[in-house]
N, C-alpha and C positions, 0 to 999 in steps of 0.2 A: 510538444512532447511526444515521446514514443510510448507513453503508458498504454494507450489501446493496443499497440502492437504487442508489448509485453505481456499483458493480461490475456489476449487472444491466443497468442502462441505458446503459452505456460498454462492453458487452463487444464490440460489433463494432469496437471502436477499439483494443481492447487488442491487443498484437503478441506473435508468438512464442508461447511456451508459457504466457502469462498467461490466456488464456481458460480452459484447461484446469483451471489452478490454482484459478480462480475457481470454476469448476464444483464443484470438490472440497470448496472451503470451503463453498459455498453447500448442497450436499449434506450435509456434516457437521452444518451447523446445523439442517437439516430433520430431521435423524435424532436429534439429541441435544438434547432441549429442557430438560435440566437447568439449563443455565446461560443459555440464549438461547431465547425463544419466537419462532422462524423463522415458524411457522404463523401466529401473529397478526400477524406483521409483514407477511406476504404480504396476509392479511386487511385489514388497514389500508392497504395499498399496492396497489389492484388493477389498476393499470396495469401490472404486473410481468409477470404471465402473458402478458397480450395483445403485450406487447413482445416476450417471449422467442418466441412462435409467430411473430411478423413477422420476427423475425432469423433463424429456422430455416433459410430457403432460401440464406442465405449460406454458401458452402462452409467458408470459414475457420472458421467457429463452429458449423456444424452439429450437431458432435459434442458439444461442451461444452454447447450449448443444449438439446440432447436429453438429457442425463443431467441436466440441472437440472429441466426438465419431467418426466421420468418420476418423478424421487423428488417434486417437489412435487404431482403429481396421484396419488399413492398415498394421498394425505391427502383424506380425504372432505370437509374444510372447504373445502380449495381448489378440489377437484373441483367442489362446490356453485356456488362463485363463477364459474366458468368456463361451467358449464351455465345459470346464471340470466342470463349477460350477454346483452344485446340490441343489435342494430346496425340502423341504419336506411340500407338501401340502395336507391337509386332509387325513393323513396317508399314501398318496403316494409320490415317490420320482420322482421328475420332472428334467429332462437334460436340461441344458442351458437354465433356465427360462428367461435370459435376452433375448435371441432371440425370444421366443414367445411373450414377452410383445412389442417387437418392432413390429413383425407382426400385434399384436392387435392394435397398433397405427397406422399402414396403413389403418385401417378401421375408421379412425377417420372422423368426420362430417366436420371438419375445413379443407379445402383443403391444406393450408401450412402445417399444422402437416403431414396429410397423405403423401404430396409429400417428406416431409424431411424424415419421417421413411423408405420410398420406397428408397431414396438415401443411407440411411445407410444399408439397407437390400443389395442394390447392391454392397456396400463395402466389407460386409460380404462374400458374394455368389462369385462375380467376381473379388473383389479387385479393384473395379472401382471408381477411384477417381472423385470426384465432379467437372465437368468443365463445368457447366453451364454458361450462361453470368451474370446470377444473382448473382452466386457465385464469378466469377470473379470480380464484382463490389464490393463486400463485402470484397474481400481480398486487392481490391486498388492495384493489381500489385503486391503483395505479391510473393515471390518464392515459389515455388511447388517442392516437392521432388519426384523422382521415385523411387520405389524399385529395388533391383539388380534382376537378373533373378532366383537366388537362392531363395531369400525371397519370390518373387512373386510365384514361384512354391511351396514352404512349405505352404505359406499362403492357396492356394486352396487345397493342398492336407488335411491340417487340416479339411476343410470343407468336403470334399470328404470323409475321413475317418469317420467324424461324421455322414454324411448322409449315410454311408454304413449300419449303425443300421437300421435294416427292420422298426422298429417302428418310427425311426426319419424320415425316408423318406416317410412314408404313411402320417405321420402328416404334414411334411414340404409342400408335394405336394398338399395336401388337402386344405391347408391354401393359397397356391398360386393360385389354381384353384377357390378357393372362391372369389377372386378378380377379376374374370373373368366372373361372373354372369352377366346377361343382365342388373340388376339393378344398376351396378357399373357404375361409370363416364368413358367417353371414355379416358379421361387423364390416369386414374388409368389403365384400359384395357392396353393402348399402353405401358406405363412404365413397366408393369408386363410381358406383351409379349417380350418386348427388353431383360428385365433380365433373361427370360427363354431360349430366344434365343442364348444370349451371354453364359449362362452356357452351353447349349447343345452342342454348336459347338467348345467348347473349349477342346483340348485333354485331358487335365488334367482330364475332366469328362467323358471322353470317355464311360466308363462302365455305367455309370448314363444313358447317352443318349441311350445307347443300351438296358437297362431296359425301359425308358421312351417309346421308340418308338415301344415297341412289347405289349404294353398294348392298346387295341380297343377302350376304354373309350378316352383315350388322343386323339386319331385320330378322334372321333366323335367330341370332343371339338374344336378342332382346324377347322374342317370343317364347324362347325356351325359360328365360327368368320370369315370365309371367306366370309359370306353372310352380314357380318356388313355392314349397309348403309354407315358409316364412311370409307373413302378410305385407311386412314392412319391405322385403325385398320385391314382391309383386306391385306394391303401391310406387316404388321408386322407378322400377323397371317400365311401369305404366307412364311415367312423366317422360322418360326417353322414348318411349314407343309413339307417343303423338308426335313427336318431332317429325318422324317419317311422314304425316299425312299433312304436316304443315310446309313441308318442302317438296315432297315428290309428287303431291296431287295438284291439280286433277288429272293429270296425264302422267301417271307413275310409268317409270322405266319397265320394260318388258320383264327383267329379273324380279323387280319388287312385285308386279302382276302375278307372275308365275307362283309365287308363293302364297301371296293372299288369296287368289280365286279359290283354290281348293281348301283353304282354312277359314274363309270368311264367316261362315256359319258360326263355327266354335269361337271365332273372335266377337262376333256379336253378342254371344251368349255371356262370355267371359265380361264384356263392357256392360250388358245390363244387370248381372250379378253385382258388378262394381257400383254400378249407379245406386242400385238397392241398398247397398250396404254401406253408403258414404253419407255422413253429415254433411249437407251443403245447404245452407241457410239462402245463399244468393243465386243458386241456378248455375252456378259455372260449370259444376260436373255435368249436369243436365244438358247444357248446350253443346259440351263439347262431345259427349258420347253419341247425341243425335246428329252431330255433324259427321262424325267419323262412320257412323253407321250408314249414313246416306251416301257416303262416298265409297263404302265398301259395296254397298249394294250396286253401284253404278258399274263395277267391274264385271262386264257381260263380254269382253273381246275374247273369242277363243283362242288360247294358246296352248302349246305344248306344256300341260302342267308338269310341274315336278311333284313327285310322290313324296309327301313329307310325312313320315311315321315315325314311330319310336322304334328304337332297335329291339329285336327280340327279346334280348337280357333285361329290358326296363319294365318295370310293372306299370300297369296301366292306370292311370289317375281316374277314379270313378266319378270324380266331380265334373258338371256340366260345363264348367268353364275350362276343362282342359284343352291345350294347344298341342298338337302332335308334330313336332319337328324333328329333323335328323339331329344326330349328335356329332356330324363332322366337325374339323378342327376350324374355327373361324377367327382364329387370333391374326388380326391385321391386315386382312384381306381387302385391299383395294384395286378394283379393276379398273382398266384404261377409261370406260365410260365415265367414270366418277372423278376423274381429272378435269374434264372440261367445267370450265365456270359458266353459270348460267347466263344466258343473253338477257334475260328479265327476271324480276322478283316472281316468285310462286303467286299464282292466282288466288289460291286457297289461303286464308289467314286464320289463325287460331288465337285466340286468346288464352294464353295459358294460365289454368288454374291448377296451382301446386297443390297437391294432397299428400298427407303425411299420416301416420298414425304413431302412438305413445313410443317412447324409446325404452320402455320398461321390458321388453321382450325381444332380444336379437338372436335367440337360438333357433333351432332346428324346427321345433313344432310350430304351427301356425299360430300367429299372433292373434289372441281373441278381441283385441282392442278394436273398436270401430274407427276405419280411416274418416278423417275429416278434412276439409279444405282450411289451410292455414294462410294461403294468400292467393290472390287472382290478379297477376300482372296485366297491365295494358301492353305488355311488350309483345309485337308482332315479331314473326321471323323476317326481316329485310335487312339490307346492307346498312351500316351506320352511317348517318349523314354526316359524321365527323370526319370519314374517310377522306372526304373532299376537301374540307374547310378548315380542318384544323393543322396549325403547323407545329411539328414535333420540336422545334427550336424552344417553344415555351417552356419546356420543362429543364433544358440545359442552360448553364451560364458559361462565361468565360470560354476556355480553350474547348469545351464539348459543344459550344454552339455552332461552329464552324463543321466539325463533324457530323452533327443531327443534320444541318442543312443539305450536306452531300449525300445523305441517305434519307429521302423523302418516303412518305409514307407507301408509296408503291412500289418502292424498290424490292429487290428480292433478298438482300442481306440484312440480317438483323442490326 
């Protein structure tokens, strides 16, 4: 039956509550393959996902289209189609045009549209299903599916291999960093920092985290965000900041040491203040802060330090935790040094204690809520063991089996 195609291609024309009902029908088909193979249907109709992405900015259907896209892109077979799609624009070939359109939608002046675009991006990068209260209300208690571990790994491996192309990595990180500029809303910064943190701490993205943590401009950006007046931005920026210590230490690259050396006392003061103001019943933040402080104090090598100060026009932050870093553009800077994959896993391992504060205040003023530990994961930053032993053919069937076997996990094409 062509009912799915008819519903999706005409979703803009459907009035009243029909687009929402259409989204629920298609979502159900994508979750329950016992009676109807919706994934194979999407594979046989490759125009559906691009049509949905093009329809996303239309305000009347943004939520229903977003729900379908989040459900569809959870499946690696459909994500693979989107990442492999090419489009010619102005005589140039563009890889994965749908992904760049979604990134463009995150800059929408409409908060709802931007939030939904960020949620779709989270599904693409982290295979993170939308579990927000608003989403739960929309689903009205509807059942949710969980991907098998094999499919979850294959989903992330697809995006990792696509991001392994140098130009894609530069462009993607540049777009992500552009959403952390001072003029962006606090809610956008928090969502983007959470997305980045979840990606970098994931073992499947280990080598991406190693390259990211060896770029001095990335460290400068996180240090600037540690100065934010909004407590939630400070806390989430700290979650990303400690990735640098898990990946770059105990022998940090010269560029990283040049930034940390003149600022280490200010960083230590900030961490001590964070430790004192954080509710931590299990001692996770205490262990982290003590380990980071000890590593900072070991930076003794005389280097030609970079002077990192606030521009003259910026007001000086009187707080003892203020970190003074330059305001040069850091969007997407990736050096040649960062491209080299590490020969061995880092010697320093941090057990990541994710900290958070209440969602009640996302404005410009400092959140008065006390940050608390919400989870302490046993994940350490090291390569995923599944990179070597998992066969991607486990997630494909039929004709897609042969294609998957021709693209083993180590290959450079998605």
